[in-house]
C-alpha positions as CSV (number, residue, x, y, z in Angstrom):
1,M,-18.1,12.6,-18.3
2,I,-18.8,12.1,-14.6
3,S,-18.0,15.0,-12.3
4,I,-17.0,14.3,-8.7
5,D,-16.9,17.4,-6.5
6,S,-13.7,18.4,-4.7
7,I,-13.4,17.8,-1.0
8,S,-12.8,20.5,1.6
9,Q,-10.8,18.3,4.1
10,G,-9.6,14.7,3.8
11,L,-7.6,12.5,1.5
12,V,-7.4,11.8,-2.2
13,I,-5.7,8.4,-2.8
14,D,-4.6,8.8,-6.4
15,H,-2.7,6.8,-9.1
16,I,-4.2,3.5,-7.9
17,K,-3.7,0.7,-10.4
18,A,-7.0,0.2,-12.2
19,G,-9.1,-2.4,-10.5
20,K,-7.4,-2.1,-7.1
21,A,-9.6,0.5,-5.4
22,M,-12.0,-2.1,-3.9
23,E,-9.1,-4.0,-2.4
24,I,-7.9,-0.8,-0.7
25,Y,-11.4,-0.1,0.4
26,K,-11.5,-3.5,2.2
27,H,-8.0,-3.3,3.6
28,L,-8.6,0.1,5.1
29,N,-12.0,-0.9,6.3
30,L,-13.6,2.2,4.7
31,G,-17.0,0.6,4.9
32,S,-17.1,1.3,8.6
33,V,-15.9,4.9,8.6
34,D,-18.5,7.7,9.3
35,C,-17.6,10.0,6.5
36,P,-18.2,10.2,2.8
37,V,-16.0,7.9,0.6
38,A,-16.0,8.1,-3.2
39,I,-14.5,5.4,-5.4
40,I,-13.8,6.4,-9.0
41,K,-12.8,3.5,-11.2
42,N,-11.1,3.3,-14.6
43,V,-10.3,7.0,-14.9
44,K,-8.2,8.0,-17.9
45,S,-4.6,8.5,-17.1
46,S,-1.8,9.7,-19.4
47,K,0.8,7.9,-17.3
48,Y,-1.0,4.6,-16.7
49,G,-3.8,4.4,-19.3
50,K,-6.4,3.8,-16.6
51,K,-6.3,4.3,-12.8
52,D,-8.6,4.3,-9.8
53,I,-9.1,7.2,-7.3
54,I,-10.5,7.2,-3.7
55,K,-11.7,10.4,-2.1
56,I,-12.3,10.5,1.6
57,E,-14.0,13.6,3.1
58,G,-13.1,14.0,6.8
59,D,-10.3,13.7,9.2
60,I,-9.2,10.1,8.9
61,H,-5.9,8.2,9.3
62,V,-5.0,5.6,6.8
63,D,-2.3,2.9,6.9
64,Y,0.3,3.9,4.4
65,D,1.9,0.5,4.6
66,V,-1.3,-1.1,3.4
67,L,-1.4,1.3,0.5
68,G,2.2,0.8,-0.4
69,Y,1.7,-3.0,-0.3
70,V,-1.3,-2.9,-2.6
71,D,0.3,-0.5,-5.0
72,P,3.6,1.4,-4.3
73,N,2.8,3.9,-7.1
74,I,-0.1,5.4,-5.2
75,T,0.1,9.0,-4.1
76,V,-1.9,10.4,-1.2
77,N,-3.0,14.0,-1.4
78,I,-3.9,15.6,2.0
79,V,-6.5,18.2,1.5
80,K,-7.4,21.1,3.8
81,G,-9.5,24.1,2.9
82,E,-10.1,22.5,-0.6
83,K,-6.3,22.7,-1.3
84,I,-3.7,20.0,-1.4
85,V,-1.4,20.8,1.6
86,D,0.8,17.7,1.4
87,K,1.5,14.9,-1.0
88,V,2.7,11.5,0.2
89,T,4.5,9.1,-2.1
90,L,4.6,5.5,-1.1
91,N,7.0,2.6,-1.3
92,L,6.8,-1.1,-0.6
93,P,6.9,-1.4,3.3
94,D,9.7,-3.4,4.8
95,T,7.3,-5.1,7.3
96,L,3.6,-5.8,7.1
97,A,1.6,-6.8,10.2
98,D,-1.9,-8.3,10.0
99,V,-2.4,-7.2,6.3
100,I,-1.9,-10.6,4.7
101,K,-2.3,-14.0,6.3
102,C,0.2,-16.9,6.2
103,K,-1.1,-19.7,4.0
104,N,1.2,-22.4,5.7
105,P,-1.0,-24.7,7.8
106,R,2.1,-25.6,9.9
107,C,2.9,-21.9,10.7
108,I,2.5,-20.9,14.4
109,T,-0.1,-18.3,13.2
110,S,-2.4,-21.1,12.2
111,S,-2.6,-22.5,15.7
112,E,-2.0,-19.4,17.9
113,T,-4.8,-17.0,16.9
114,D,-3.4,-14.1,19.0
115,I,-0.1,-13.9,17.1
116,K,0.1,-11.2,14.5
117,H,0.7,-12.3,10.9
118,V,4.0,-10.5,10.2
119,F,5.7,-10.5,6.8
120,K,9.1,-9.0,5.7
121,L,9.8,-7.8,2.2
122,A,11.9,-10.5,0.6
123,N,12.4,-9.1,-2.8
124,K,11.8,-5.5,-3.7
125,E,11.9,-6.0,-7.5
126,S,9.1,-8.7,-7.4
127,G,7.3,-7.2,-4.4
128,S,7.3,-10.6,-2.6
129,Y,7.0,-11.0,1.2
130,R,7.8,-13.9,3.5
131,C,6.3,-14.9,6.8
132,V,8.8,-14.1,9.7
133,Y,7.8,-17.3,11.5
134,C,8.0,-19.9,8.8
135,Q,9.4,-18.2,5.7
136,Q,6.3,-19.0,3.6
137,E,6.0,-16.6,0.7
138,A,2.8,-14.6,0.6
């Protein structure tokens, strides 16, 4: 059994669908932060079978919309003084900006590089998003 120490201040991103931790790591650009980050993959979970966990030591802001998009079942535990002081549950965000890119070569975002890639939640049950400019499904 691997033992990962507790953190004194920071975030514990928990209940990540197994195999999705690296996607979150990339989306949140955690490779460029100046604080310790631990990724724990394939942890036994009574609820999900297996899950991933990310622990971030330090005062850092993360984009909850990105986390909700990757996996709306994620919980974010905010830790201070080695105790969980708040727990954030996530949902699929209604709007995503510059998280996913439009695949339509005719979309305005393909030719105008300064325009944000904005997607709206099209179907909550399937978790599908559509580009606000051309309606292409993500």
